[in-house]
Phi, psi and omega in degrees: 000130181294149178281126181264137177242144173293130182251128176286155177270311180215038175222176172246131177265134182243148174249128184238138176288315184213102184301320180246125178284116184248012175224156175220137182256131174239091186069237178270358183265131178247122181253148179258136182248158171271097185294341179283345181274114183050067183299339177297339177277332189242007183294138176296141178237010179231133178201188179245147175290119180274313176199157185238154177288151180283320184231072182295145180227157177113171185297327184260010185297340181297341177303323185298322183294344181262003184235161172218163180300136180096348178296140173274133185226156172257132184222169182294139182300336184294339179304319179267323189286334181293130184229157173245144185246154179292332181295135183257162171057234188267002183281120182273140177241135179286131180247002170266177187215120173050044180238106186290336186247005176214117181226135177231135180235148178218147179246179184294344178273353183092000178286156183221152172240136178233126179238123183228138175251125180247140181299135175244183181294324182248313181216178181289146173259124184259140179228132176237137179227148181239126185234148176281182186294343178265002179088005179285137180291133178247312186205164179194174181207145176225138180163217180278173177298325178295321178298319180293319179299319179293320178295321180293337185296345180282347182257157178262137183237142177248170183254353183293143179244001184283142177214164179232145175288125187296323187257009179276129181236138175260110183275356184095338177248322178199164176279134174230164183240130182274129180231139171288158179302319183291347179280344182268117186264316190208154170261140183249118178228126182054040179063019174247143183262129175238124184295142176237352180247221182255015182256143172272132178263130188233153173255125179301151179248124176256128182246133180287135178277128180302148182302321182293327177292320179298318180294323177295334178279356178086013179263129182239161175057033176264143183269325182196139177218139181229155176235141180267126181290140182248001182241004178201158179198169185268133182289131173252321181203142182232154176292162177301139175086357179269128186277062175221159177227163180302132181100341176298146173259114186251142179263154180201166175274128188304330184291346180259010183276137173246137183244130178225153181238136176218129181053045178063020177239136183268140177236148173256143175231136171224149174293143189303325182283355178272352179291126184269334182159177183259133174273126179235143180276129179267181182298329180269010175086001181269138178264150177212000000 
């Protein structure tokens, strides 16, 4: 009897070994983490294509033509991190854990509350913000802890802590994860990343700080110090139709930068239309 697979209609199904990373290695030492605490920090971003739709539609559907079942891919952390909560309607549930100065709440509509305490000259300055399900700012408050407590009193809170992964599907044979086309960034072959969507994949650039600059900073007896540039990086892979090649140094605005890690190496990603231009070295050594 042939093996039957669940087929997506207009998504990509992924197979993951471990959705939440619950260990971290420091040399030969392996530490265990609580993966349920802020899963957006520990969500897996690498998996395999389980199955593809037959007739993909939409602006990003071309991603499907560059993939096949079994391909290893890099994808957006939200595929795993997005969750649904048992609390319904307007009742907010805290999704952080034992953190006195950082609290996040979410309700059944996808709205969120964020409360953060920042160090001040005398005491902490508290800030509370209210966002809709798309992350747009609606309301906020700044002041003392008492001011924030009074501001929070306008919202309803529930006590349930149960949640479900929004994109996790039980096919009857195994668990798979549903991803939008735009969530798939790159295909991984021989530990190299090749873009399959609209993002340029970049390698960060580390520049050595001159010795005289280090001495001016009051640091002595240092052997080497480097700074990582945040406004440019080296091109590794580009989408079709983008007038860049591997090795080009491309500039961008830092706020549009996305950072991902694979095999203990950090990669930068920017959407192709965010590229500002190519940095080239002139005769006097200055780049522009």
